N, C-alpha and C positions, 0 to 999 in steps of 0.2 A: 573341583578347583579349575580343571581345564575348561569346563563349560563356562564358568564365571569369567575366566580370562578371555575366552573367545567372545563373550558378550561385551566385555569392556573394550576389546579391540574393535569389535563391530561398531560400538557407539562412538569410539574415537574416530574411526574412519568416516562415519556418518557426519560427525561434527566438522571434520576437516573438509569434507565434500561441500557442506553448506558454506563454509568460509570461502572456499575456492570459487564456488558459484557466485557468491556475492561480489567478489573481486572482479570476476568476468562480467557480470551484469553492469557494474559501475564503469568498467572499461568500454563496454559496448554502448552504454548510454552516452558517454563522452564522444565516441566515434559518430553516433547518430547526430549529435549536436554539431559536430564538425562539418557534416554534410548538409545539415538543415539548421542554419543559424537562427531561424525564427522560433525554434522550440525553446521551452522554458526549462533550462537545464538545472538551475539551482533547486527548483521545486521537485525535480525528478531524481536528484541525487540523495535527498534526505530519506526517502522511503525504500531505498534499494534492499536493505537487509530485511525489511518487513515483507516485501513482495517475495524475496527469495525464501524466507521461512514459510510463507503460505503455500508456495507452489512446489518447492523441493523438499519441504520438511514433513510431508505426510499429514498436512493439516487439512487441505482442501481436497475434496473428491471431485474429479473432473475426467472428461474423455475428449482428448484433442480431436479425434476423428468425428465425434458427435458433440459439438459445442453446446447444443441444447438438450443433451441427454437428460432425461427426467430425473435420474438419480444424482445429478451433480449438486454440490453446494453452490450457493449463489454468492458471487463476489461483485460488489458494487464499488467502483472507484469514483467517489464523489468529487475528489480534487483531480479532475481529469487532466488538466494542464500539467500536473505533476506526476504523470504516469508514463512518461517516456521510457522509463526503466522496465515497464511491463512488456514492451515490444520484444526485446531480445529473449525474455523468458518464454513468452508465448511461441515465438519462432523455434526456440530450442526444444520445446516440448512437443512440437508438431502441429500446432494450431494453424500455421501457415508456413510457407517456405522461408528459409533464412535469407534468400536472395531479396526478399521484400524489404529487408532492413536497409538495403542500399538505396531504396526509392522513397524514403520518408519525405513527405511534403513536396513530392514531384507530381507533375500532371499524370493522372491516371492511377496514382497509388491510393490504396484504401487506408494507408497509415498517415494520418495528418498530425499537425501540431497539437490539435485537440481531438481526442479519439471519439468515435461514435459506434453504435452497435453493428455497423457493417464489418467491424474488425472481429474475427472469430475469437471468442474468449471474453468479450465485453458484453455486459448485460443491458446497459442503459445508455442514454444520452448523457454525456459527461462535461458539457460546456458550462452552462450557467450554474454557479455554485449554490449550495444550500438545499438541494433537492434529493441528494442521495440517501440521506437518513430516512426521509419520509417514504421514498420508494422501497427502501429495504424493510421498513416496518410493515408495509403492505405485503411484501414477499414473505416475511416471517409469519405474519398472521395467516396468509393463505396456505402456506405449507402446514402449519399446525392444524388449521381447520380441516385440511384434507388428510390428516393423520400421518403426514410424512415426517421423516426424521432428519432431513437435511438441515444444515446450518446456513445462516446468512452472515456474511462478513461485509462490512462497509468501512471504507477508508475515507476519512475526512482530514482536511488541514485544520490547524488551530486558528488561522485567520478566517477560515470558512465558518468557524463557530460564532463569528460576529453576526451571522445571519440568524434571525429569530426563528426561521422555519425549522432549523435543527432542534431547537429546544422544544418546539411543539411535538416533534417526532419523539424526542426522549420522554416527554410526558406520556405520550401514547404507548410507547414500548413498556414503560414501567406499569402503567395502569392495566395493561393487558398481559402482564407477566410474560413477556416474550423472551424466554430464556434460550431460544434458538437464534437470537440476534447478538452479534458480536461487533461492536463499534471499535474501530482503531483510529486513534487521533495521532496524526503525524505532528508532534508537538515541537516544531522547530523555532518557535517564538519570533517568526518574521513573516510579514505579509507584504503585499505589493507596495504599500506606502511606508514601510519601515517596521520596527519592532512592534509586535502585536500589543504589547503592554502599554505602548504609548498611544495606540489608537483606541483600544477598548480593552481594558485589563481582563486577563483570564487567570489572574492569581487564584490560588486555592481551587484549581480545576478539579482535583480529586474530591474535595468536599462538595463542590457544586454537583458533581455526578452522584455522589452518595445521597445528597439532598433530593435529587430527582429519582431516587430509587434504584440506582444501578449497583451492580457488583463491580468494584473498581480494582484494576490491576495496573501496575506501572512497570516500565522496563527501559533499559538503555536500548534505544532503537537502532543502534549500530552494532549491537552484540547479537549476531544472527542466531546463535545457539539459544541464548536467553529468550529471544523473540519466539523461536519455535516452541520452546518448552511452555511459555506462557500461553501461546495460542492453542496448543494441544489441550492444556488444562482447561482453558476457558470453554472450548468447544464441547468438552465432555461434561462440564458443570451444568447440572439441571437443578436449579434452586428457585425457580419461578421469578428470577430477576434477569433483565437484560444485562449484558456485560460490556465493559469498556476497557480497552488497553490504551493507556496513555504512554506513547512511545516517545521518549525524549531524544530528539535528533538535532543535527546541525544542518541548516539549510546550505546547500552547495558542498556537502561533505566530499572531501577528496580534492577539491579545487581551491587552493589557497587564496586566489583572488576573490572568491565568492564567500568563503567562510568568514562570518563576522561582518560582512558588508551589508549595511541596512537596506541597500537598494539592489541586493543580489537577485531579487525576483525578476527584475527587468534588465539584468546585466548578462550579457553573453560572453563567451570565450572565443578568442580567435583561433584559427587552425594551429598557429604556432604555439599558443598557450596550451592547447590540448595535447599537442605532440610532446611538449616539455613535461606535462603531468604524466603521460603514459611512459615516457622515457625513464622518469624517476621511479615509477612503480614497477618497471620491468626488471 
């Protein structure tokens, strides 16, 4: 009974830690935007819990001191503009010094508004949308061909799925039975021009992925514990199907001015607005 109680306490502590980390990452993301107004903050707030689950939830294998360690899992952030929240995570884990977070978008900094592979922890060029899935398919195929067991995770935005190249990649992944490929869709239902459904409908996305031969999972993308559990399950699942996690999120999560704003993609927050948010959360 004592062992069971200790296990329960350990799990509760782990879950609390995940939630605390997610809150810290959201706070740091807002602070980075306060210093670098050109960053896309709304797009970076929706996947906070997903990134937190991946890197703090024992989902992804990595080595901060050797970013290209051969035994690492591959993580491709296809919606690069929306990965500002990755910066504090990578700094916290030791991929680079935390002091670099003060320099985002400044002259001489390797941390730009759009990330690229010079940042330790990033695998690919992440600017032009629609390419991450195809690159990840190639990684997954190469790893399997070499007899390696690592997984590939690729984060896309739902607006990004308007790009046809993604669906070519999905066809490829299903045809080749790439069950080491894990797609994560940040399903916040808003793209640069407004609600995604009004631009090009993504209704019945679950059924679309099933029709393409995927093993499909859904989650509340702001429940960091649920995200962690789903990702662990998906990574372990070997059923000769690529997998997708449709994470339902809110674009601009945590910033009232941005939540529900159809143009939040191109809307920034003033320093005083960020201070007010952080004050309320403290």
